[in-house]
C-alpha positions in Angstrom: -54.7 -152.8 77.0 -52.4 -155.8 76.8 -54.5 -158.0 79.1 -57.6 -157.1 76.8 -55.9 -157.9 73.8 -54.2 -161.2 75.4 -57.8 -161.9 76.3 -59.3 -161.6 72.8 -56.5 -163.3 70.6 -57.1 -166.3 73.3 -60.8 -166.2 73.3 -60.4 -166.5 69.2 -58.0 -169.5 69.3 -60.0 -171.3 71.3 -62.9 -171.0 69.1 -61.2 -172.2 66.0 -59.3 -174.5 67.6 -62.6 -176.0 69.0 -64.4 -176.0 66.1 -61.4 -177.7 63.8 -61.8 -180.5 66.7 -65.1 -181.0 66.2 -64.8 -181.2 62.5 -62.4 -183.3 62.8 -64.8 -185.4 65.1 -67.4 -185.5 62.8 -65.3 -186.9 60.1 -64.1 -189.9 62.0 -68.0 -190.7 63.3 -69.8 -193.2 61.4 -72.8 -191.5 59.2 -76.2 -191.1 61.3 -78.7 -193.2 59.2 -81.9 -191.7 58.4 -84.6 -192.8 56.3 -85.1 -188.8 55.4 -83.3 -186.4 54.2 -81.8 -184.0 56.7 -83.4 -180.5 56.2 -81.0 -178.1 54.6 -83.1 -174.6 56.4 -83.6 -174.3 60.2 -84.7 -170.8 62.2 -84.2 -170.6 65.6 -85.4 -167.8 67.8 -83.9 -167.6 71.5 -83.5 -165.5 74.2 -80.5 -165.1 77.0 -78.2 -163.1 79.0 -75.8 -160.7 77.9 -72.4 -159.7 80.0 -68.9 -157.7 79.6 -67.8 -155.3 77.6 -65.6 -152.8 79.5 -63.8 -150.1 77.1 -61.2 -147.7 78.3 -61.7 -143.9 77.5 -62.0 -140.5 78.5 -65.2 -138.2 79.6 -65.3 -134.3 80.3 -61.6 -135.4 80.1 -61.7 -137.5 82.9 -60.1 -140.8 82.4 -62.2 -144.3 83.6 -63.8 -147.1 82.0 -66.9 -147.2 79.6 -69.0 -150.2 80.8 -72.0 -151.7 79.0 -74.6 -153.0 81.8 -75.1 -156.8 82.0 -79.0 -157.5 80.4 -81.5 -159.4 78.6 -80.6 -160.5 75.3 -82.3 -162.0 72.2 -81.9 -163.0 68.7 -82.9 -165.2 66.0 -80.7 -167.4 63.5 -81.4 -168.4 59.6 -79.0 -171.7 58.8 -78.8 -173.5 56.2 -77.1 -177.0 55.6 -74.2 -176.8 53.5 -73.2 -180.8 53.3 -73.4 -183.0 56.3 -71.9 -181.8 59.3 -71.2 -178.2 57.8 -73.6 -175.5 58.7 -73.8 -171.9 57.0 -75.4 -169.4 59.3 -76.8 -165.8 59.7 -76.3 -164.9 63.4 -78.8 -161.5 64.9 -78.5 -160.5 68.2 -79.7 -157.4 70.4 -79.0 -156.2 73.7 -81.4 -153.2 75.0 -78.9 -152.0 77.9 -77.2 -148.9 79.4 -74.0 -147.3 78.8 -72.0 -146.5 82.3 -68.7 -144.2 83.1 -66.8 -145.1 85.8 -64.3 -142.5 86.7 -60.9 -144.0 87.7 -60.6 -141.2 90.6 -64.2 -141.6 92.1 -64.5 -145.5 91.1 -68.2 -144.1 91.3 -70.3 -145.3 88.0 -72.4 -142.9 86.5 -75.2 -143.6 83.6 -74.3 -141.7 80.1 -76.9 -142.8 78.5 -79.5 -146.1 77.5 -78.4 -147.8 74.7 -78.7 -151.0 72.2 -76.2 -152.9 70.8 -77.0 -155.6 67.9 -74.6 -158.2 66.2 -74.8 -159.2 62.5 -72.7 -161.9 61.9 -71.9 -164.6 59.1 -70.9 -168.1 60.9 -69.9 -171.9 59.8 -70.6 -174.3 62.2 -69.4 -177.8 62.8 -71.4 -180.5 64.0 -71.1 -184.0 64.7 -74.9 -185.7 65.2 -75.7 -188.0 68.2 -79.2 -189.4 67.2 -81.7 -186.1 68.0 -78.9 -184.2 70.0 -76.5 -182.3 67.6 -73.3 -180.3 69.2 -71.5 -178.1 67.5 -68.8 -175.6 67.3 -68.2 -172.6 64.9 -66.7 -168.9 64.4 -68.2 -166.0 62.3 -67.2 -162.6 61.1 -69.4 -159.4 60.6 -70.5 -155.9 61.8 -71.4 -154.9 65.6 -74.3 -151.2 66.0 -74.1 -149.4 68.9 -77.0 -147.6 68.7 -77.3 -144.7 72.1 -81.0 -143.6 72.6 -79.7 -140.0 73.3 -80.9 -137.4 71.0 -77.7 -136.3 68.5 -75.7 -138.4 69.5 -73.8 -140.9 66.7 -74.4 -144.8 66.8 -71.1 -146.9 66.3 -70.5 -149.6 63.6 -67.5 -151.5 63.4 -66.5 -154.7 62.4 -66.7 -158.1 65.1 -66.1 -161.5 65.4 -68.0 -164.5 67.4 -67.2 -168.0 68.1 -69.9 -170.2 70.2 -70.8 -173.5 71.4 -74.0 -174.8 71.9 -76.3 -177.9 71.0 -79.3 -178.5 69.2 -81.8 -181.5 70.4 -84.7 -182.5 68.5 -88.1 -183.8 69.8 -89.7 -184.7 66.5 -88.1 -184.4 63.1 -89.1 -180.7 62.5 -89.1 -179.3 66.2 -85.9 -178.8 68.9 -84.1 -176.7 71.4 -80.9 -174.9 71.2 -78.4 -173.8 73.8 -75.6 -171.9 73.3 -72.8 -169.8 74.1 -71.3 -166.7 72.5 -68.2 -165.1 72.7 -68.9 -161.5 70.8 -65.3 -159.7 70.2 -65.7 -156.2 68.5 -62.8 -155.1 66.7 -60.9 -153.0 68.6 -61.4 -149.0 69.1 -58.7 -146.7 68.0 -57.9 -143.2 69.5 -60.3 -140.0 68.7 -64.0 -139.6 69.4 -66.9 -141.9 69.7 -70.7 -140.8 70.0 -70.4 -137.5 68.2 -73.1 -135.0 67.9 -74.1 -131.5 67.4 -72.2 -130.4 70.5 -69.1 -133.0 69.9 -67.9 -135.9 70.6 -69.0 -137.5 74.6 -66.5 -140.1 74.6 -62.9 -139.7 73.9 -60.6 -142.5 73.3 -56.6 -142.0 73.6 -55.7 -145.7 72.1 -56.4 -148.7 70.7 -58.4 -150.8 73.1 -60.9 -153.7 72.6 -64.3 -154.6 73.9 -65.5 -158.5 74.8 -68.7 -159.5 76.1 -70.5 -162.9 76.0 -73.6 -164.5 75.7 -75.7 -167.5 76.8 -79.2 -168.0 75.7 -81.3 -170.7 74.6 -84.7 -171.1 72.8 -86.4 -173.4 70.0 -85.1 -173.8 66.3 -86.9 -175.3 63.4 -86.4 -177.0 60.3 -87.8 -176.3 57.2 
């Protein structure tokens, strides 16, 4: 558990330091001159692959680990340019996946139920233009929804944070491609039960623990 907390804090610190570094570089860079004002709004759609997501838990009084299966993911962003080099962004990510449980005593992974994981995040990005190429880094905060696809099992909402690094490369004034990595960090669960229903809670937690997911993705971006 201590190791997971250390990884989470390190990832958050790395994301914030990287964002600050990018902002400093942008402030010291010579502005790129353009005959047209930069578009204020951008919309991007992307597909990718989400991985990670482990949680120490107890199922039927058996200690073990929950595992969110690594699966494909997809999402979109809606971005608004606050000023040159600073972008405010809404991020939506969805991952159809399956939740597994691996008992400590056997090490054999058993399927619990299909599940969708969805992130809703408000991000701040710093970028520095290099002509058509725009590298960026940022951090954000919002919600994550763990939604089991099993009757009579409740879903779970949690606060979550994220950090991101990536680029946008425009092939013309309006159309481009976007590639990125996101570190997705739901706030830690506390002791008690999760995924509860009419028959009680299917998963028990004995103490605070955290989930860390990562996602690589790419897609198209349109400037309006």
